[in-house]
C-alpha positions in Angstrom: 36.7 -58.1 -43.7 38.2 -59.9 -46.4 40.2 -58.0 -49.4 42.2 -59.6 -51.9 44.8 -57.4 -53.5 47.0 -58.6 -56.3 50.4 -56.6 -57.5 51.7 -58.1 -60.9 54.6 -56.5 -63.1 57.8 -58.2 -64.4 60.9 -59.0 -63.2 62.3 -56.1 -60.9 59.5 -53.9 -61.4 59.1 -53.2 -57.6 56.3 -55.9 -57.3 57.4 -57.2 -53.6 59.2 -53.9 -52.2 55.3 -52.2 -52.9 53.5 -55.4 -51.3 55.5 -54.8 -48.0 55.0 -50.8 -48.2 51.6 -51.3 -48.7 51.2 -54.3 -45.8 52.9 -52.0 -43.4 50.5 -49.0 -44.0 47.6 -51.5 -43.3 49.4 -53.3 -40.4 52.3 -52.4 -37.9 52.9 -56.4 -37.6 52.1 -57.9 -41.2 52.8 -61.3 -42.3 54.8 -62.7 -45.0 54.3 -65.5 -46.7 56.8 -67.0 -48.9 55.9 -69.8 -51.5 59.7 -70.2 -52.3 61.3 -73.4 -52.4 65.1 -73.2 -51.5 66.9 -74.5 -54.2 70.3 -73.8 -53.4 72.1 -72.0 -51.2 72.4 -68.5 -53.4 68.4 -68.5 -52.8 68.5 -69.1 -49.5 71.3 -66.4 -49.0 68.6 -64.1 -50.8 65.7 -65.0 -48.6 67.9 -64.3 -45.4 68.8 -60.8 -47.1 64.8 -60.5 -47.7 63.7 -61.4 -44.4 65.9 -59.2 -42.6 65.3 -56.4 -44.6 61.5 -56.7 -43.5 62.6 -56.6 -39.8 60.9 -58.2 -36.7 58.0 -56.8 -37.0 57.3 -59.1 -39.5 55.6 -62.5 -39.0 57.4 -65.1 -41.4 56.0 -68.1 -42.8 57.3 -70.5 -45.6 54.7 -72.7 -47.3 55.3 -74.1 -50.3 52.1 -75.3 -51.5 48.9 -75.4 -49.0 48.9 -71.8 -47.7 45.7 -72.9 -46.1 47.0 -74.6 -43.3 47.9 -71.1 -42.1 45.1 -69.6 -39.9 45.7 -65.7 -40.5 42.1 -64.5 -39.5 42.5 -60.7 -39.2 45.8 -59.9 -40.3 47.6 -58.6 -43.2 49.1 -61.1 -45.6 51.7 -60.6 -48.5 52.2 -63.5 -50.2 55.1 -63.7 -52.2 55.1 -65.2 -55.1 51.8 -67.1 -57.1 54.7 -67.5 -59.9 57.1 -70.0 -57.2 53.4 -71.2 -55.7 52.2 -72.5 -59.4 56.1 -73.8 -59.6 55.6 -76.1 -56.7 52.5 -77.4 -57.9 53.4 -77.7 -61.4 56.4 -79.3 -60.6 55.4 -81.6 -57.6 58.1 -82.8 -55.6 55.6 -84.0 -53.2 54.2 -87.1 -55.2 56.1 -90.2 -55.3 55.2 -90.7 -59.0 57.6 -88.2 -60.5 55.3 -87.3 -63.5 54.1 -84.0 -64.2 50.8 -83.1 -63.8 48.7 -81.5 -66.8 47.9 -78.1 -66.8 44.4 -78.5 -66.3 44.8 -80.5 -62.9 47.7 -78.2 -62.0 45.3 -75.3 -62.1 42.1 -77.1 -60.6 44.4 -77.6 -57.3 45.7 -74.4 -57.3 42.3 -72.3 -57.4 40.5 -75.1 -55.2 43.9 -74.4 -52.7 43.5 -70.2 -53.3 39.8 -70.2 -52.6 40.4 -72.4 -49.0 43.2 -69.9 -48.3 41.2 -66.7 -49.0 38.1 -68.1 -47.6 39.3 -66.4 -44.3 38.6 -63.1 -42.9 41.9 -61.3 -43.6 43.6 -59.0 -46.2 45.5 -60.8 -48.4 48.1 -59.3 -51.0 49.3 -61.4 -53.8 52.3 -60.9 -55.8 52.7 -62.0 -59.1 54.9 -62.3 -62.2 53.4 -61.0 -65.9 55.7 -63.8 -67.5 53.4 -64.3 -70.6 53.8 -60.5 -71.6 57.2 -61.8 -73.6 57.5 -63.9 -76.9 56.2 -67.4 -77.1 59.2 -70.1 -75.8 60.0 -72.5 -78.4 60.0 -75.2 -74.7 56.7 -77.1 -74.6 57.2 -77.1 -70.7 57.9 -73.5 -70.3 54.8 -72.7 -72.8 52.9 -75.1 -70.2 53.7 -73.5 -67.3 53.2 -70.1 -68.7 49.6 -71.0 -69.8 49.0 -72.1 -65.9 50.7 -69.1 -64.5 48.7 -66.9 -66.9 45.0 -68.6 -66.3 45.9 -69.0 -62.5 47.0 -65.0 -62.3 43.5 -64.4 -64.0 41.8 -66.4 -61.6 43.0 -64.4 -58.9 42.5 -60.9 -60.5 38.9 -62.0 -61.1 38.4 -62.5 -57.2 40.6 -59.5 -56.1 39.3 -56.7 -55.0 42.0 -54.3 -56.5 44.9 -55.2 -59.0 48.1 -53.0 -59.5 50.6 -53.2 -62.3 54.0 -52.4 -61.4 56.0 -50.3 -64.0 59.5 -49.2 -63.1 58.3 -49.3 -59.6 55.1 -47.2 -60.1 52.3 -48.9 -59.3 49.1 -48.6 -62.0 45.7 -49.3 -61.0 44.0 -52.0 -63.2 41.2 -52.8 -60.9 
């Protein structure tokens, strides 16, 4: 049976750890779908540490954009995270033309890919950041990205069966 869970909160609020623990209560062999683009060696080391921490019972998949490429029928999947996934559509390195997509076109692509991916019968645990909870940036690109991410979070939350807000390591049920 398909189930969508969204875990949101600020940086270092415990979102990923909670998502991983939840996944392990639902399956002894969950899937970790990482959306991060590895920009530098420090980030690569961070990814390696996280994979080692999770252990061998996890299946690790790295997919920057097209989550629906992966057939995960009947699996429990942690998707970490929507913020980095949005970044991959907003700063599209796949395109030969190096122009930034509009917020509307990136949002439309993300929503369509989300719908394709979550049409599978699986348990999806999405992790995201509440980047719009702070002040308004004086940088136009940052404001546009915050809009994109906020609207994508709203879209996922509207489709989710359950939404949790992490505050200082404590899950607060929202939906």
